[in-house]
Backbone as a chain_set.jsonl record, in Angstrom:
{"seq": "MVSPDLQKTIHPDASVAEALAILKERRSRFLPVVDETGKYHGVFSAPTMLKLLLPKAATIGLNTDSMRVSLDHLSFMNLDKDHFSQQVEMLKQEKVSDNMSDPSNIPVTAPDTPIMEGIFLVYKYKRHVMLVEPNSQRFVGTVSANSLIDKVF", "coords": {"N": [[95.211, 83.179, 70.39], [93.421, 83.01, 72.998], [90.272, 82.26, 73.479], [87.377, 83.338, 74.036], [86.1, 80.46, 75.876], [88.138, 79.75, 76.946], [89.462, 81.859, 78.871], [89.001, 83.097, 81.926], [86.254, 85.228, 82.823], [85.145, 88.18, 84.324], [82.005, 89.235, 85.547], [80.734, 92.512, 85.803], [79.484, 93.633, 87.882], [80.11, 91.419, 90.389], [81.622, 90.739, 93.166], [84.936, 91.965, 94.673], [86.482, 90.935, 96.063], [85.449, 87.899, 95.418], [87.134, 88.479, 92.36], [89.474, 88.558, 92.985], [89.781, 85.405, 94.347], [89.805, 84.103, 91.948], [92.145, 85.074, 90.602], [93.329, 84.081, 91.662], [93.097, 81.49, 91.915], [93.483, 81.083, 89.307], [96.046, 81.699, 88.963], [95.752, 83.957, 87.186], [96.871, 87.453, 85.858], [95.056, 89.265, 85.362], [91.705, 90.293, 84.328], [89.829, 89.704, 82.403], [86.803, 92.271, 82.14], [83.22, 91.509, 82.236], [80.159, 91.395, 80.686], [76.748, 89.852, 80.819], [75.924, 89.723, 78.703], [78.138, 89.837, 76.908], [79.471, 91.838, 76.343], [82.274, 93.609, 76.409], [83.696, 95.397, 78.777], [86.224, 95.93, 80.187], [88.629, 95.88, 81.926], [90.113, 93.993, 84.891], [92.764, 93.33, 87.046], [96.202, 91.703, 88.526], [98.305, 93.772, 89.961], [96.555, 95.928, 90.457], [94.382, 95.328, 91.702], [96.279, 94.9, 94.364], [96.748, 96.815, 94.769], [93.928, 97.622, 95.761], [94.626, 96.298, 98.236], [96.886, 97.587, 99.651], [97.333, 100.332, 102.378], [95.201, 102.847, 102.264], [96.126, 105.623, 102.695], [99.15, 105.053, 101.792], [98.69, 104.849, 98.666], [98.243, 107.212, 97.9], [99.232, 110.508, 95.92], [100.937, 108.356, 94.063], [101.494, 107.421, 90.726], [100.046, 109.642, 89.39], [100.204, 113.206, 88.664], [100.494, 114.884, 90.832], [101.648, 116.92, 93.859], [102.066, 115.97, 95.583], [103.625, 114.53, 97.566], [104.585, 111.049, 97.909], [104.896, 107.924, 99.993], [107.936, 106.491, 100.69], [108.757, 103.797, 101.625], [107.432, 100.673, 103.044], [108.01, 99.757, 105.189], [108.252, 99.459, 107.932], [105.278, 99.198, 108.022], [104.321, 96.333, 109.82], [102.069, 93.549, 108.795], [99.62, 91.337, 109.451], [98.612, 88.128, 108.35], [95.521, 87.361, 109.9], [95.093, 90.588, 108.827], [95.372, 90.44, 106.758], [93.321, 89.64, 105.695], [90.887, 89.575, 106.469], [91.178, 92.108, 104.941], [90.242, 90.669, 102.896], [87.485, 90.576, 103.196], [86.307, 92.645, 104.139], [86.659, 93.939, 100.755], [84.342, 92.405, 99.419], [82.279, 94.615, 99.225], [83.059, 95.52, 97.732], [82.568, 96.6, 93.781], [83.753, 94.638, 91.56], [83.516, 96.426, 88.909], [83.408, 98.525, 89.235], [86.181, 99.446, 90.255], [88.524, 98.952, 88.014], [91.01, 98.683, 85.43], [92.946, 101.247, 84.555], [91.596, 102.318, 81.59], [93.343, 103.292, 79.525], [95.8, 101.935, 79.334], [95.2, 99.943, 78.855], [95.533, 97.67, 75.872], [93.448, 97.518, 73.242], [92.358, 96.291, 70.168], [90.085, 94.463, 67.339], [89.618, 91.603, 66.076], [90.026, 91.054, 63.52], [92.302, 92.186, 63.194], [95.962, 92.808, 61.841], [99.237, 90.755, 62.405], [101.251, 92.162, 62.876], [100.759, 94.364, 63.546], [99.223, 93.271, 65.78], [102.031, 92.047, 67.689], [103.245, 94.631, 67.527], [101.216, 96.058, 69.507], [101.609, 94.655, 71.644], [103.295, 94.906, 72.144], [104.581, 97.258, 72.735], [102.486, 98.25, 75.215], [102.891, 95.883, 76.805], [101.551, 93.631, 77.88], [98.618, 91.46, 77.616], [96.718, 91.261, 74.786], [93.429, 93.426, 74.576], [91.03, 91.667, 72.763], [88.017, 92.68, 70.497], [84.957, 92.544, 69.375], [84.599, 95.401, 66.575], [81.794, 97.041, 66.059], [79.971, 94.97, 68.312], [80.469, 95.266, 70.466], [81.7, 93.079, 71.629], [83.837, 90.633, 73.497], [86.464, 88.864, 72.304], [88.588, 87.355, 72.758], [91.359, 87.057, 73.757], [94.856, 88.271, 73.512], [98.567, 87.032, 73.735], [101.942, 87.179, 73.694], [103.35, 85.246, 73.764], [101.197, 83.121, 72.238], [101.386, 84.971, 69.581], [104.055, 84.688, 68.95], [103.709, 82.159, 68.598], [101.785, 81.96, 66.179], [103.457, 83.07, 64.536], [105.579, 81.781, 64.274]], "CA": [[94.772, 83.592, 71.248], [92.813, 83.04, 74.229], [89.443, 81.996, 73.213], [86.882, 83.454, 75.862], [85.965, 79.894, 76.62], [89.214, 79.334, 77.841], [89.384, 82.888, 79.323], [88.226, 83.586, 82.955], [86.068, 86.431, 82.772], [83.878, 88.168, 85.647], [80.996, 89.974, 85.609], [81.125, 93.6, 85.97], [78.668, 93.083, 89.376], [81.134, 90.326, 90.402], [82.706, 91.66, 94.251], [86.318, 92.799, 94.131], [86.902, 89.036, 96.663], [85.25, 86.812, 93.815], [87.669, 88.271, 91.827], [90.238, 87.501, 94.007], [89.056, 83.544, 94.828], [89.619, 83.537, 90.15], [93.154, 85.666, 90.084], [94.591, 83.118, 92.356], [93.155, 80.351, 92.152], [93.629, 80.04, 88.523], [97.261, 82.559, 89.02], [96.292, 85.19, 86.442], [97.504, 89.042, 86.283], [94.243, 90.224, 84.75], [89.834, 89.265, 83.948], [88.622, 90.725, 81.685], [85.107, 91.995, 82.551], [82.555, 91.401, 80.393], [78.858, 91.477, 81.169], [76.205, 88.809, 80.661], [75.262, 89.542, 76.862], [79.541, 89.247, 76.347], [79.934, 93.111, 76.164], [83.233, 93.755, 76.771], [83.521, 96.835, 79.881], [87.797, 96.759, 80.77], [89.47, 94.626, 82.625], [90.198, 93.445, 86.57], [94.075, 92.757, 87.053], [96.115, 91.717, 89.86], [98.169, 94.772, 90.277], [94.871, 96.554, 91.322], [93.482, 94.093, 93.728], [97.036, 94.865, 95.572], [96.709, 98.43, 95.569], [93.101, 97.673, 97.1], [95.342, 95.956, 100.296], [97.13, 98.015, 100.207], [96.459, 100.984, 103.315], [94.793, 104.303, 101.549], [97.57, 106.586, 102.511], [100.382, 104.486, 101.204], [98.987, 105.189, 97.537], [98.051, 108.919, 97.882], [100.006, 111.207, 94.966], [101.683, 107.179, 93.342], [101.361, 107.063, 89.488], [99.261, 111.011, 89.327], [101.248, 114.531, 88.706], [99.662, 115.703, 91.444], [102.533, 117.961, 93.57], [101.977, 114.666, 97.141], [105.065, 113.312, 97.564], [103.926, 109.592, 98.177], [105.769, 107.41, 100.684], [108.631, 105.974, 99.916], [108.146, 102.779, 101.955], [105.937, 100.644, 104.251], [108.733, 98.671, 106.224], [107.103, 100.361, 109.351], [104.169, 98.43, 108.798], [103.809, 94.434, 110.042], [100.864, 92.696, 108.88], [99.485, 89.523, 109.712], [97.43, 86.392, 107.304], [94.239, 87.845, 109.801], [94.647, 91.778, 108.83], [94.746, 90.683, 105.702], [91.599, 88.246, 105.847], [90.25, 91.324, 107.296], [90.708, 93.417, 103.871], [89.678, 90.794, 101.78], [86.343, 90.75, 103.347], [86.122, 94.269, 103.019], [86.464, 94.031, 99.637], [83.755, 91.743, 99.564], [82.153, 94.88, 99.103], [83.378, 96.381, 96.105], [81.97, 95.922, 92.484], [84.754, 95.284, 90.282], [83.476, 97.707, 87.656], [84.078, 99.877, 89.894], [87.744, 98.868, 90.23], [88.456, 98.246, 87.254], [92.571, 99.095, 85.305], [92.596, 102.286, 83.631], [91.597, 101.565, 79.758], [94.758, 104.25, 78.836], [96.655, 101.263, 79.977], [95.102, 98.521, 78.06], [94.743, 97.142, 74.834], [92.566, 96.836, 72.591], [92.118, 95.619, 68.996], [89.643, 94.611, 66.879], [89.725, 90.405, 65.69], [90.981, 91.103, 62.147], [93.755, 93.062, 63.182], [97.212, 92.19, 61.548], [99.272, 90.927, 62.899], [102.14, 92.707, 62.546], [100.003, 95.265, 64.451], [99.208, 92.52, 67.248], [103.182, 92.276, 67.48], [103.334, 95.718, 68.063], [100.343, 96.721, 70.591], [102.012, 93.951, 72.927], [105.302, 95.5, 72.743], [104.271, 98.791, 73.596], [102.123, 98.051, 76.691], [104.181, 95.035, 77.645], [100.473, 92.561, 78.119], [97.956, 90.96, 76.533], [95.345, 92.926, 74.439], [91.925, 91.869, 74.352], [90.361, 91.342, 71.536], [86.742, 93.244, 70.514], [84.566, 92.766, 67.967], [83.924, 96.783, 67.221], [80.63, 96.574, 65.838], [78.637, 94.652, 68.62], [81.324, 95.24, 71.649], [81.761, 91.588, 72.464], [84.883, 90.35, 74.174], [86.035, 87.791, 71.061], [89.316, 86.819, 73.631], [93.139, 87.896, 74.16], [96.074, 87.843, 72.376], [99.336, 87.41, 74.423], [103.209, 87.828, 73.48], [103.404, 83.689, 73.46], [99.925, 83.786, 70.341], [101.508, 86.187, 68.623], [105.211, 83.937, 68.217], [103.076, 80.4, 67.846], [101.449, 82.541, 64.964], [104.669, 83.927, 63.087], [106.446, 81.105, 64.213]], "C": [[93.984, 82.762, 72.243], [91.657, 82.899, 73.899], [88.741, 82.611, 74.52], [86.637, 82.536, 76.46], [86.877, 79.477, 77.518], [89.994, 81.201, 79.072], [88.938, 83.195, 80.275], [88.312, 85.128, 82.523], [85.713, 86.688, 83.784], [83.716, 89.955, 84.926], [81.498, 91.449, 86.752], [80.677, 94.035, 87.777], [79.058, 92.769, 89.674], [81.627, 91.552, 91.621], [83.531, 91.588, 93.713], [86.847, 91.038, 95.349], [86.927, 88.453, 95.581], [86.759, 87.28, 92.717], [89.083, 87.716, 92.177], [90.882, 86.603, 94.047], [90.112, 83.885, 93.036], [90.666, 83.999, 89.932], [93.836, 84.216, 90.491], [94.249, 82.547, 92.873], [93.346, 79.366, 90.143], [95.105, 80.918, 87.899], [97.792, 83.289, 87.576], [96.99, 86.282, 86.471], [96.657, 89.764, 86.156], [92.418, 89.07, 84.399], [89.722, 90.142, 83.263], [87.448, 91.091, 81.716], [84.4, 92.298, 81.317], [80.775, 90.378, 81.481], [78.035, 90.199, 80.633], [75.752, 88.423, 78.654], [76.777, 89.745, 76.016], [79.78, 90.494, 75.936], [80.685, 93.416, 77.002], [83.569, 95.164, 77.272], [84.936, 96.986, 80.503], [88.298, 95.046, 81.442], [89.584, 95.284, 83.962], [91.389, 93.391, 86.857], [94.632, 93.195, 88.783], [96.926, 92.676, 89.825], [97.294, 95.814, 90.67], [94.18, 96.11, 92.461], [95.171, 94.212, 94.44], [96.789, 96.386, 95.602], [95.615, 98.933, 96.125], [93.807, 96.65, 98.665], [95.515, 96.717, 100.342], [96.342, 100.187, 101.003], [96.352, 102.643, 101.83], [96.423, 105.396, 101.783], [98.804, 106.187, 101.482], [100.571, 104.393, 99.257], [98.503, 106.534, 96.624], [99.719, 109.213, 97.317], [101.479, 109.816, 93.593], [100.903, 107.441, 92.238], [99.741, 108.757, 88.957], [100.584, 111.961, 89.34], [100.803, 115.132, 89.803], [101.405, 116.045, 92.721], [103.278, 117.126, 95.332], [102.987, 114.161, 96.939], [104.213, 112.045, 98.809], [104.599, 108.657, 99.15], [106.044, 106.254, 100.338], [109.175, 104.502, 100.616], [106.91, 102.216, 102.916], [106.663, 99.499, 105.405], [108.334, 98.781, 107.588], [105.826, 99.637, 109.517], [104.258, 95.951, 109.097], [102.768, 93.896, 109.716], [100.515, 91.224, 108.604], [98.253, 89.371, 108.69], [96.225, 87.294, 107.816], [94.473, 89.323, 108.879], [94.31, 91.962, 107.246], [93.576, 89.965, 104.906], [90.629, 89.336, 105.633], [89.54, 91.805, 105.943], [90.359, 92.286, 102.981], [88.481, 90.725, 101.819], [85.833, 92.33, 103.488], [85.933, 94.567, 101.427], [84.957, 92.918, 99.177], [81.835, 92.954, 99.282], [82.302, 95.94, 98.187], [83.784, 95.862, 95.169], [83.845, 95.828, 91.776], [84.762, 96.213, 88.854], [83.456, 99.021, 88.504], [85.64, 100.815, 90.278], [88.488, 98.723, 88.99], [90.726, 99.335, 86.717], [92.291, 100.612, 84.235], [93.035, 102.176, 81.974], [93.079, 102.304, 79.652], [95.769, 102.953, 78.525], [96.412, 100.279, 79.576], [94.613, 98.356, 76.84], [93.921, 96.505, 74.013], [91.866, 96.821, 71.474], [90.61, 94.802, 68.622], [90.524, 92.654, 66.288], [90.559, 90.531, 64.496], [92.648, 91.963, 62.499], [95.167, 92.239, 62.854], [98.263, 91.733, 62.655], [100.786, 91.693, 63.968], [101.661, 94.112, 64.159], [99.346, 94.354, 66.113], [100.837, 92.475, 68.497], [103.327, 93.903, 69.121], [102.53, 96.885, 69.39], [101.146, 95.499, 72.285], [103.143, 93.896, 73.506], [104.894, 96.554, 73.286], [103.382, 98.548, 74.754], [102.03, 96.845, 77.522], [102.931, 94.108, 77.996], [99.56, 92.404, 77.519], [96.987, 92.03, 75.983], [94.601, 91.666, 74.233], [91.132, 92.708, 72.879], [88.62, 91.781, 71.756], [86.411, 92.911, 69.192], [83.982, 94.482, 67.677], [82.873, 97.271, 66.918], [79.718, 96.453, 67.584], [79.516, 95.198, 70.426], [82.118, 93.935, 72.072], [82.973, 91.701, 72.026], [85.293, 88.653, 72.937], [87.492, 86.672, 72.193], [90.626, 87.762, 73.805], [94.242, 87.481, 73.669], [97.66, 88.082, 73.061], [101.041, 86.88, 73.297], [103.242, 85.914, 72.686], [102.672, 83.341, 71.993], [101.017, 83.734, 69.569], [102.628, 84.981, 68.196], [104.582, 82.497, 67.978], [102.833, 80.966, 66.287], [102.289, 82.584, 63.594], [105.363, 83.037, 63.196], [105.924, 79.548, 64.1]], "O": [[94.094, 81.554, 72.035], [91.425, 84.108, 73.899], [89.179, 82.532, 75.668], [86.683, 82.748, 77.672], [86.637, 78.965, 78.611], [90.96, 81.214, 79.835], [87.994, 83.915, 79.95], [89.209, 85.894, 82.173], [85.746, 85.761, 84.594], [84.31, 90.905, 84.416], [82.148, 91.526, 87.795], [81.394, 94.577, 88.618], [79.485, 93.777, 90.236], [81.908, 92.728, 91.388], [83.541, 91.271, 92.524], [87.687, 90.242, 94.929], [87.887, 88.34, 94.819], [87.428, 86.326, 92.32], [89.639, 86.705, 91.748], [92.103, 86.537, 93.903], [91.328, 83.833, 93.222], [90.92, 83.639, 88.782], [94.6, 83.497, 89.846], [94.499, 82.455, 94.074], [93.356, 78.197, 89.759], [95.357, 80.902, 86.694], [98.88, 83.387, 87.008], [97.955, 86.186, 87.23], [96.819, 90.914, 86.562], [92.148, 87.873, 84.307], [89.52, 91.324, 83.543], [86.696, 90.222, 81.276], [84.578, 92.832, 80.222], [80.524, 89.476, 82.281], [78.714, 89.436, 79.946], [75.481, 87.499, 77.887], [76.79, 89.813, 74.787], [80.463, 90.452, 74.913], [80.346, 93.575, 78.175], [83.73, 96.073, 76.458], [85.105, 97.936, 81.267], [88.248, 93.82, 81.347], [89.35, 96.452, 84.272], [90.869, 93.404, 87.972], [94.264, 93.978, 89.659], [96.087, 93.364, 89.244], [97.792, 96.628, 91.447], [93.692, 96.404, 93.552], [95.265, 93.318, 95.28], [96.656, 96.98, 96.672], [95.587, 99.992, 96.752], [93.349, 96.513, 99.8], [94.703, 97.377, 100.99], [95.484, 100.935, 100.534], [97.1, 103.124, 100.979], [97.392, 105.667, 101.074], [99.265, 106.903, 100.593], [101.573, 104.127, 98.593], [98.415, 106.803, 95.426], [100.796, 108.75, 97.691], [102.357, 110.144, 92.795], [99.714, 107.698, 92.432], [98.728, 108.575, 88.281], [101.677, 111.67, 89.826], [100.719, 116.338, 89.572], [102.36, 115.342, 92.388], [104.291, 117.404, 95.974], [103.197, 113.309, 96.075], [103.625, 112.121, 99.888], [105.661, 108.832, 98.552], [105.357, 105.319, 99.927], [110.155, 104.047, 100.027], [105.925, 102.795, 103.374], [106.108, 98.71, 106.169], [108.121, 97.739, 108.207], [105.281, 99.412, 110.598], [104.225, 94.865, 108.517], [102.228, 93.589, 110.778], [100.948, 90.341, 107.863], [97.339, 90.126, 108.36], [95.664, 87.991, 106.97], [93.805, 89.157, 107.859], [93.63, 92.776, 106.621], [93.208, 89.899, 103.733], [89.86, 89.715, 104.75], [88.35, 91.933, 105.655], [90.042, 92.792, 101.905], [87.929, 90.771, 100.719], [84.977, 92.897, 102.809], [85.107, 95.373, 101.0], [84.892, 93.039, 97.953], [80.702, 92.481, 99.191], [81.692, 96.998, 98.033], [84.72, 95.068, 95.072], [84.732, 96.668, 91.627], [85.657, 96.542, 88.075], [83.493, 100.224, 88.244], [86.008, 101.977, 90.454], [89.466, 98.037, 89.287], [91.369, 100.161, 87.365], [91.458, 100.745, 83.338], [94.1, 102.038, 81.373], [94.013, 101.507, 79.744], [96.476, 102.987, 77.518], [97.252, 99.399, 79.764], [93.483, 98.746, 76.546], [93.667, 95.301, 73.976], [90.728, 97.283, 71.539], [89.941, 94.493, 69.608], [91.741, 92.526, 66.16], [91.722, 90.129, 64.493], [93.728, 92.102, 61.925], [95.469, 91.215, 63.466], [98.197, 92.272, 63.76], [101.108, 91.697, 65.156], [102.163, 94.451, 65.23], [99.136, 94.862, 67.215], [100.815, 92.753, 69.696], [103.409, 94.108, 70.333], [102.935, 97.913, 69.933], [101.1, 95.684, 73.502], [103.742, 93.406, 74.464], [104.911, 96.647, 74.513], [104.132, 98.898, 75.666], [101.385, 96.696, 78.559], [103.454, 93.402, 78.858], [99.41, 93.241, 76.63], [96.604, 93.117, 76.416], [94.641, 90.455, 74.017], [90.889, 93.804, 72.374], [87.972, 91.437, 72.745], [87.12, 92.922, 68.186], [83.07, 94.9, 68.39], [82.72, 98.292, 67.588], [79.05, 97.372, 68.058], [78.804, 95.422, 71.404], [83.092, 93.948, 72.824], [83.425, 92.276, 71.036], [84.568, 87.663, 72.838], [87.345, 85.458, 72.33], [90.691, 88.983, 73.953], [94.495, 86.3, 73.432], [98.083, 89.236, 72.984], [100.939, 86.256, 72.241], [103.174, 85.552, 71.511], [103.258, 83.28, 70.912], [101.516, 82.758, 69.008], [102.317, 84.279, 67.234], [105.07, 81.773, 67.11], [103.5, 80.559, 65.335], [102.096, 82.348, 62.401], [106.159, 83.015, 62.257], [106.738, 78.628, 64.021]]}, "num_chains": 1, "name": "protein.A"}
């Protein structure tokens, strides 16, 4: 398990630009979103960050049941570093809480969940599992495939 003192988190009111800086600095794939009381609100992920950097038109019809046809590629676009810097500048206005990952894609369980259930959740979702106290909704840490393997062997 990665405890909250080692697992970098972010506040729901933080900007997406702040989240990007942390993801980049820590080379993380996700940040648990936790308020000042330790209450878990969700996850902000690197794939969500990348989605926010794409032009809005590129995401229409992706990952939905809509009948709209999405673009097949963006090879016609050639954007430079300055463009991306401008995009990040705009993300200073975006809140993390408005851009969290879909909760149905993020496994959450109690800290006392049996190891076999943890293994199942990591396998099923192909990502870390968030450990949250059921009564207080306080973030306790994360469990990864590696931490489960270490526990079992």
